[in-house]
Structures are given as C-alpha cells and as structure tokens.
N, C-alpha and C positions, 0 to 999 in steps of 0.2 A: 440482795443475795449475790448479785454479780459483783457489786462493790467489795463485799467481804472476800470473795474469791480472789479478786485482783490484789487486795491488801495481803492476803496470805501468800500469793505468788511473789509479791515484792519482798516479803519477809524471808521467804525461802531462798530468794536470790541474794538478799543482803547478808544472810548468815555466813555463807562461804566467803563472801567478799570481806566481811569484817574479820573472819577467822584468818584469812590470808594476810590482811593488813597487820593484824596482831603478830602473826608469825614472822613476817618480814621485819617489823619494827623490833620484835624481841631478838631476832637473829643479829641485827645490827647492834643492839644493846649489848648482847653477850659477847659478840666479836670484839667490840670496843673494850669491854670489861676485862677479857682474858687474853685475847690473841694479839690485838694491835699493840705495837711497841709504845711504851710510856709508863708513867708511874701508876701504881695500882693502890690507891688509898684504902680500898676495902680490905686489904690484907694487913694494914698497919695496926689495927686493933682486933685482929682475928684471934679469938681465944684458942683456936686449934693450933696456933703457931707459938703460943707462949712456952717459954722454957725457963728453967731455974735461973736464979741470980748468978750462980756459979758458971753455968753454961754461957749466959749472956756476957759475963765478964771475959770469958775465954774468947768468944767470938769478936768482941769489940775492943778489948784491951790486951789480949793475950800476947805473950812474947813472940809468937810466930809472926805477928804483924811487923815487928821490928826486924825480924829475920828476913822477911820478904823485902822490906824496904832497903835492906843492906846488900842484897844480892845483885849481881850484874847480869840480869836476864838479857838474852839475845832476842830482840823483837823479830818475829817471823810473820810472813803474810802469804796467803794463797788466794786464788780466785775460785769460788765455788763453781759447781757445774752449771748453775743458773746465773753466773756472772757477778756474784757478790764478793767484795773484798772482805776477807776474814783475817782476824788478828790473833796472834798467839805469842807465847813467851817460852823460850827454851833456856835451861840451866844445866850445864854439863856437870857431871859428878866430880868430886874432889880427886878421885883416882880413876884411871881408865877402866871402863866397864862396858859390857854390851847390854846392860840392863836399862830399860827405859820405862817409866810410868807416864801415861797420859791421863791427866786429871780433868774431869768434866764437871762443871759447876751446875748449880740449881737455877730454877726460875727466878728471874730478876737479879741474878748474881753477876759475877764477872770472874775472869780467869784467876786473878791473883788471890781471890778469896779461898781458892783451893790450896793456897800455901799452908793452911791449917794442917793439911795432910802432906803437902809437898816437903815440908821441913823434915818430917819423919822419914820419908822415902830417901831424901837426899842425905841427911845427916846420919841416920841410923842404919839404913839399908844400902847406902852407897849408890843409889840410882841416879842416872840422868833423869831430869823431870821436864815435862812440857805441860803447859796450861793454856787453853785457848778460850777466847771469848766466843760463845755460841752466837749464831746469827741473831741479830736483834738485840744483842747485849754488848756492853763495854764498847770497844773501838771497832767491833765488826759491824758491817752494814746489815741492813734488813729492817723492814718496818713492821715485822710481825715476829711472834714467838713460835718456834716449831715444835716445842714439847717433845723433842727427841727424834721425830721422824725424818724431816729433811736433814737434821743435824747428824744422823747416823752416817749419811754419805759424806758429809763434811769431815767427820771423824775418820772414816776410812781414807779419805784423801790426805788428811793431816798425817796419818800413820804412814802412808806410802811416801810422803815427802820426807818424813823423819828417817825412815829406813834408808832412803836414798842418801840422806845426809850422813847417817851414822854407820851404815853397812848392812849387808844382807843377813849377817849373823846376829843382828839385834834381837833381843827377846823383850817383847812388849807386854806390859800389864796395863789394863784399863781400870781406873778407879773413879766411879761417878757417884755423885750425891743428888738425890731427889730426881729432878729432871735430867741431870747428868747421869744418874743411875739408869733411868729409862733409856737414855741415848745409847749407853754402852750395851745394854741388853738388846735394843733394836738393831744394833750393828752386828751382834753376835751370831745371828743366823744367816747373814748375807753370804752368798757364794763368793763374792769378791773380797771378803775379809782377808787381809794379808796373813800368810801363814806364820808370821812372826808374833802374832798375838797369842800368848801362851796362857793367860789367866785374866779373870775379871773379878773385881770387887764392886758390888752394887749395893749402895747404902740408901735405904728408904725409897725403893723404886715403886712405881705404879704399873699395873699390868697392861693398861691401854689408856689412850687419851679419852676415849669415849667413857670408859668405866670410871676414870678419875672425875670427869666433869659430871657424870650422872650422880656420883656420890656427893660432890660438892653442891650441885643444884638442890639435892634433897636436903642436905645439911644446912646450907646457908639461906635458901629461898623457899624450901618446902615445896618444890616443884617436881613433877615427874620428868624423866629424861625425854620421853617421846611426847609430842613431836618437835618441841622447841630445840632440843639439842641436835636433832637430825637436820633441821633447817639451818642452824648455825654451822653445822659441819659442811653443808653444801656451800654456804657463803665463804667458809674458810678454804674450801677447794678452789673457788673462783679467785679469791684474793691471795691465798698463801700456798696453794698447790697441793693440799693434802686433806683427806677425810679423816675424821676422828677414829672411825672403826678400823681403818687400814693401819693406823699408827699403833701397832700392837706389839708390846714386848713379849706377851705371853706366846704369841704365835712364833716369834723369832727364837725364843729359848727352846722351843720344841724342836728346832732344827739344828741347834748349835752343837759344835764339838769342843768348844772352849770351856774349861772348868770355871765354875762361878761360885763365889762366896757371897751369899745374901746377908745383909745386915739390916736390922729393923728394930725400932723401939716398940716394946709391947704397949706403951701408952700413947702411941701415935694416933691422933684423931684427925690429922689432915690427910694422910694417906694411910688407911687402916692396915694393920699388920697382916690381915687376912690376904691382902694382895701379894705380899712377899711369900707367904706360905703357899699360895696357889702357884706362883711362879716357880718356887723351889720344887714343888710336886710335879710340875710339867716340864722340867728341864731335861733335855736329852743327854747332856754331858754329865760328868762328875760334878756334884754340887754339895755345898754345905749351907746351913742356915744358922745364923748367930743372932739371937734375940736378946735385947737388953731391957731388963725390967725397969719400969719407971721412966723410960726415955721417950720424949715426944719426938716430933718429926725432925730428923737430922741431928738429934741430940746424943746419939750413942757414943760418939768419940769423946764428947765433952764429959759425959757421965762416967764412962769406964775406959779412960784413955789407955791405961796399962794393959788391961784385958783385951781391948780392941787391937792394940798393936801386936800382942801375942797371937791373937787369932789370925790376923792378916799375915804375919810372918810365918806362922806354922802352915797356913794354907798355901802361900806362895812357895814355901820350901818343898812342897810336894811336886812342883812343876818347874821350878827354877833352882839352880844352885846358888844359894844365898850365903853359904859359909864364907867364901872368899870376899864377900862384899861387906861384911860387918865391920 
C-alpha cells in the first residue's frame, strides 16, 4: 500500500514537470518557427497564401519591378532606439511637393516590394515616397520579427527624420500591407506620432499579434492558444522585448485621431476579414472600409487595381489637397 502511494506521489510530481518541459520546448519551437529571423518554409506551400495566376504574375513579373529597378533611390539609415541599424530608400517626386507616403511591407518582405504601390503614389499622385526594411528584414539589422510592435516606434523615428529632411510642412500618408498595415495602425495611437501624419491606408491588417497567432495555431496545427501561445509570448519578451498581447492594433486605433482607410479581401483565409471589420468598428477617428470580393491575403490591389486606386485617391483627397499633384 505504501509503495502504491509513493508511486502516485511520483506521478503527481512528474506530471507538472513533463508539462513544463513540453511548454518550454513548444515555446522554443514556435519562436523559431515564427519570430526568429530566417526562412519560413512552412509558408511556401500554405494554401491560405495562394493567389490567382494573374496576381502572382503582377507580384513577380509586373512592370512595377522594372520601374523600381530604374529609379535612383537615395539610401537612408537610422539607428533604432535599441541600437539597430535600419535601412530605407527615399525617392523625391518629379515635381516639388510637400506630400510624402511612407510604405511599410509585410512579413518576410522587404522595402522595395512596396514599389508595387510606390509607383502609383509617385507617378500618378506626385508624391515623394519612402520605403524601409523593417527590423529583421532586408538590409536592416535584427534577429527577430517584430510583427509591427517595435516597428511602430521605428516608423515614428523614420517619420521624424524625413520631416526634418523635407520640412515641417510635409504632409505624410502611411500605407502598409499585412504586417506593415498592423505597423501603421500600431503607430496611429501613439502620443508621439508626428502631427504631419494626415492619413493611413491599412491593407490586410490583423488586430493583434496574439489574435493572429491564435488563429494560425488553430488553423495550421489545430491547437488552442492557451497555454502554449502565452509561454511563447514570454519567451518573445525575453528575446525580442515584446509580448503578443501588448502588440495590439485594436487598442491603438481606439485612441487615434488619424483617418484610416481599411482594405481587406473578403476571401482572405490567412488574416480573416473579420479582423479588419473589428478594427474599423473600434476606430476612434474617421474611417472607411473597402472590401474586395474574391481577394485573398494582400491580393486586393492586384485584383481590383483601378478601383483600389480610386478608393485611395478619393480617401486621401478628403484630408490632403491632391488636385495640384495629379
């Protein structure tokens, strides 16, 4: 009888130990999978990221790529608040203007991929354009991905640097895609956001890092968020300096005074359209929601280019004088 009791005590002691080991191992696995800088093979054949052949042709062989290659971008660098060298590219408008768009790319992307939108702003709207490599991407330093949260402060610092360069009367538009959309939304509610930021376009945003990962864990691995996602968040705090729940675009748009145009594909299965709808509903400032039928994640511009451009121009026209820039 005593032997049985001892065995049960050992089992009861081992259960939490085994659970803890699994949590720690799982946290490191998911950190390596999503947060640590490097190639992410699991995304290469992800059905949730599949787009039409026409969209893929635009992304990989579109004329905008030749346009980007032919431009004489001015390389720019700043040091982040935590000491990272960050890289970006500036292109002045063909005619003098005080309009500037700062374009922010998505997860695993790089600055010049936003030339897909940059060509439109530069050639058709007459803007100065700036595109930065987010920390952990492109030529910028960083051994982790910030999913918009530390990046929001980098964005504010880039904005201040560019306003100093171009003048205090500069009118700034933020235009972000996916992670870049979350970045501009996370910056939108910050008290130190420069007054020159007049409007935001957020294409395919998620409402928080925690909710994005919770959705992906369920969809890709059929796992509940708690407790594994919470332990991964703690590891991310130790290694990258942020918690998943604090990285909330939803909370920030509830404080913002900057007008926001939300764009999302109704067929997006990577970041569900419900997130954009909730962001729109909770936005403190003037906001519009533009949904594109049949578009998957980040595919809206490719599927409805003319309508997309018209929506953006009409929205920006409410807050900036675009007539003289056309």
